[in-house]
C-alpha positions in Angstrom: 57.3 -59.9 52.5 54.1 -61.4 52.9 51.8 -62.6 50.2 49.1 -59.9 50.8 52.0 -57.2 50.7 53.2 -58.5 47.3 49.5 -58.5 46.0 49.1 -54.8 47.0 52.6 -54.1 45.3 51.8 -55.8 42.1 48.2 -54.1 42.2 49.8 -50.6 42.6 52.5 -51.1 39.9 49.6 -52.4 37.5 47.3 -49.4 38.2 50.3 -47.1 37.5 51.1 -48.8 34.3 47.6 -48.5 33.0 47.3 -45.0 33.8 50.6 -44.1 32.2 49.5 -46.0 28.9 46.3 -44.3 28.9 48.0 -41.0 29.3 50.4 -41.8 26.4 47.5 -43.0 24.2 45.2 -40.1 24.9 48.5 -37.5 24.4 49.2 -39.2 21.0 45.7 -39.2 20.0 45.3 -35.4 20.9 48.5 -34.7 19.1 47.3 -36.2 15.9 44.1 -34.7 15.9 45.6 -31.3 16.3 47.8 -32.1 13.3 44.9 -33.0 11.1 42.8 -29.9 12.4 46.0 -27.7 11.3 46.2 -29.2 7.9 42.6 -29.2 7.1 40.7 -26.8 9.1 37.4 -27.1 7.4 37.2 -30.9 8.8 37.9 -29.7 12.5 34.5 -31.0 13.8 34.6 -34.4 12.2 38.3 -34.8 13.7 37.3 -33.6 17.3 34.2 -36.1 17.2 36.4 -38.8 16.3 39.1 -37.8 18.9 36.4 -37.6 21.6 35.0 -41.1 21.0 38.4 -42.7 20.7 39.5 -41.0 24.1 36.3 -42.4 25.6 37.2 -45.8 24.5 40.6 -45.3 25.9 39.3 -44.0 29.2 36.8 -47.1 29.3 39.7 -49.6 29.0 41.7 -47.7 31.5 38.9 -47.8 34.1 38.5 -51.6 33.3 42.2 -52.1 34.0 41.9 -50.2 37.3 38.9 -52.0 38.5 40.9 -55.1 37.9 43.8 -54.0 39.7 41.3 -52.8 42.7 39.8 -56.2 42.7 43.0 -58.0 42.8 44.3 -56.0 45.5 41.4 -56.4 47.7 41.3 -60.3 47.5 
């Protein structure tokens, strides 16, 4: 295998791990938010707002990780 092929393979595996981690994180976040809303329905708006902010931060970190993988693959 050439060095370029290993770089592409590594970037692909890295991108996959980033997306899997983000999916698990957002899934856990949503499950906790639904449980909190079920326990105290009167604070559903506050929980939803906090969940959206946390999900946006997770997505931002995911996009950063994917950008790094793409940059490394094109090097």
